[in-house]
C-alpha positions in Angstrom: -194.2 -24.7 176.9 -194.4 -25.4 180.7 -195.8 -23.1 183.3 -192.4 -22.4 184.7 -190.9 -21.8 181.2 -193.6 -19.1 180.5 -192.7 -17.2 183.6 -189.0 -17.7 183.2 -189.1 -16.5 179.6 -190.9 -13.3 180.7 -188.5 -12.7 183.6 -185.3 -13.1 181.5 -185.7 -9.5 180.3 -185.4 -8.3 183.9 -182.2 -10.3 184.8 -179.8 -8.3 186.9 -182.5 -5.8 187.9 -184.2 -5.4 191.3 -187.6 -5.8 189.7 -187.0 -9.5 188.8 -187.7 -10.7 192.3 -190.7 -8.4 192.6 -192.2 -9.3 189.3 -191.8 -13.1 190.0 -193.5 -12.6 193.4 -196.3 -10.5 191.9 -197.2 -13.2 189.2 -197.0 -16.0 191.7 -199.2 -14.2 194.2 -201.8 -13.5 191.5 -201.8 -17.1 190.4 -202.2 -18.2 194.0 -205.1 -15.8 194.4 -206.9 -17.1 191.3 -206.0 -20.7 192.0 -205.2 -21.4 188.4 -202.1 -22.2 186.4 -200.0 -19.9 184.2 -201.2 -21.7 181.1 -204.8 -21.4 182.2 -204.6 -17.7 182.9 -203.0 -16.9 179.6 -205.6 -19.1 177.8 -208.4 -17.4 179.7 -207.0 -13.9 178.9 -207.0 -14.7 175.2 -210.5 -16.2 175.1 -212.2 -13.9 177.7 -210.0 -10.9 178.6 -213.0 -9.3 180.5 -212.9 -12.2 182.9 -209.3 -11.7 183.6 -209.8 -8.0 184.0 -212.5 -8.8 186.6 -210.0 -11.1 188.4 -207.4 -8.3 188.4 -209.9 -5.9 190.0 -210.7 -8.5 192.7 -206.9 -9.0 193.2 -206.4 -5.3 193.5 -209.2 -5.1 196.1 -207.6 -7.9 198.0 -204.3 -6.1 198.1 -206.0 -2.9 199.2 -207.7 -4.7 202.0 -204.3 -5.9 203.3 -203.2 -2.3 203.6 -200.8 -2.2 200.7 -199.9 1.3 199.4 -201.1 2.4 196.0 -197.5 2.3 194.7 -197.0 -1.3 195.7 -200.4 -2.3 194.3 -199.5 -0.8 191.0 -196.2 -2.8 190.9 -198.3 -6.0 191.2 -200.6 -4.9 188.4 -197.8 -3.7 186.1 -196.0 -7.1 186.5 -199.1 -9.1 185.6 -200.1 -6.8 182.7 -196.5 -7.0 181.3 -196.5 -10.8 181.6 -199.8 -11.1 179.7 -198.7 -8.5 177.1 -195.6 -10.7 176.4 -198.1 -13.5 175.7 -200.0 -11.2 173.2 -202.8 -10.4 175.5 -203.9 -6.9 176.4 -205.9 -6.4 179.5 -207.2 -3.1 181.1 -207.2 -2.4 184.8 -207.1 1.0 186.5 -204.0 1.7 188.5 -204.3 3.1 192.0 -203.9 6.8 192.4 -200.9 7.6 194.5 -201.4 9.0 197.9 -200.6 12.8 197.9 -197.3 13.5 199.7 -197.7 15.7 202.8 -194.5 17.3 204.0 -193.8 18.2 207.6 -193.2 21.8 208.4 -189.6 22.6 207.6 -188.1 24.8 210.3 -186.2 28.0 209.4 -182.5 28.3 210.4 -183.2 30.5 213.4 -185.9 28.0 214.6 -183.3 25.2 214.3 -181.0 27.3 216.4 -183.7 27.6 219.1 -184.0 23.8 219.2 -180.3 23.4 219.4 -179.9 25.9 222.2 -182.6 24.2 224.3 -181.4 20.6 223.8 -178.9 18.6 225.8 -175.5 18.1 224.1 -176.2 14.7 222.5 -179.4 16.0 221.0 -177.7 19.2 219.8 -175.4 17.0 217.8 -178.3 15.0 216.4 -180.3 18.0 215.4 -177.3 19.6 213.7 -176.6 16.4 211.7 -180.2 16.2 210.6 -180.6 19.9 209.8 -177.2 20.8 208.4 -175.8 17.6 206.8 -179.1 15.9 205.8 -178.4 12.6 207.6 -181.3 10.3 208.4 -182.2 9.4 212.0 -181.1 5.8 211.5 -177.7 6.9 210.2 -177.1 9.3 213.1 -177.9 6.5 215.6 -175.4 4.2 213.9 -172.7 6.9 213.4 -169.3 5.5 214.4 -166.0 7.3 215.2 -164.6 5.4 212.1 -166.9 7.6 209.9 -165.1 10.8 211.0 -161.7 9.7 212.2 -159.8 11.2 209.3 -161.3 14.6 210.1 -160.6 14.7 213.8 -157.2 15.1 215.6 -156.4 14.5 219.2 -154.0 16.9 220.7 -153.1 17.6 224.4 -156.0 15.5 225.6 -158.6 17.3 223.4 -160.4 16.4 220.2 -160.3 19.0 217.5 -161.6 19.2 213.9 -158.8 19.2 211.4 -160.9 21.2 209.0 -164.3 22.7 208.4 -166.6 21.7 206.9 -166.1 18.3 208.5 -166.5 15.4 206.1 -168.6 12.4 207.2 -168.3 9.2 205.2 -170.8 6.4 206.0 -172.9 3.6 204.7 -176.6 4.5 204.5 -178.6 2.1 206.5 -181.6 2.3 204.3 -179.9 1.6 201.0 -176.6 0.0 202.0 -174.7 2.5 199.8 -171.7 4.6 200.9 -172.0 8.3 200.7 -170.3 11.5 201.8 -171.9 14.5 203.5 -170.5 17.6 205.2 -171.1 19.4 208.5 -170.5 23.2 208.9 -168.9 25.1 211.7 -171.8 25.1 214.2 -172.5 21.4 213.8 -168.8 20.5 213.8 -168.2 22.5 217.0 -171.0 20.7 218.7 -169.8 17.3 217.5 -166.3 18.0 218.8 -167.7 19.2 222.1 -169.6 16.0 222.4 -166.6 13.9 221.5 -164.7 15.6 224.3 -167.5 15.0 226.8 -167.5 11.3 225.9 -163.7 11.1 226.2 -163.8 12.8 229.6 -166.4 10.3 230.9 -165.5 7.0 229.2 -162.2 7.5 227.4 -161.5 7.4 223.7 -164.3 5.9 221.6 -163.6 2.7 219.7 -163.5 3.1 215.9 -166.4 0.7 215.5 -168.5 2.1 218.3 -171.7 4.1 217.9 -170.5 7.1 219.9 -173.8 9.1 220.2 -175.1 6.9 223.0 -178.7 6.1 223.7 -179.9 8.5 221.0 -182.5 6.3 219.2 -185.4 7.1 221.5 -184.2 10.7 222.0 -184.3 11.4 218.3 -187.6 9.7 217.8 -189.3 11.4 220.7 -187.2 14.3 221.8 -186.9 16.2 218.6 -190.7 15.9 217.9 -191.6 16.9 221.4 -189.3 19.9 221.4 -190.4 21.0 218.0 -194.1 20.6 218.9 -193.5 22.7 222.0 -191.8 25.4 219.9 -194.6 25.2 217.4 -197.2 25.8 220.1 -195.2 28.7 221.4 -195.4 30.4 217.9 -199.2 30.2 217.8 
């Protein structure tokens, strides 16, 4: 059986799964690191598994030195171990311990209100969307009028919400999947106020236009700076 056939036979079980590309890349990278062929690594694992385990430890150290996260390193190791296991070879290698998750301080509702009260209107909207609808920063920056047009009416030169909570339908930038979220009364009122401010300055927003302008840097820096300032004020 050829080198490619060995790998392809292993990867057939992952067809249609996202792990297929990852597993192929993991095996190819390990082979490139060891500078030996698929047949040679399988043969060596059968005759001298301790040697292959040593190579895997060296490979793991190489990945760590490149700054890969423990979770990513474990994916590489799992792919190689699974491939060898399919070829009736068991090797032992210690997986990396995951890095403990450290969560940022989660502000209380009254603390969120303090941030909103002290922020300019575009930032008020951004904070509301993050705090009350769970939207990511990247999704807020890319929010378009199209995502809320069915929930907004324009009467007598003024934007109004047709109902509360306001439904927001958008495609998540990180995953590419569509999802629906909702915004309560406070956030909706701020969003509508901002829409009217935009309308008074520039006219009706286009359906495909990101209408919370120049917010990327404001979100990344402004919210953190304001929250840090409020945190200092509590201590």
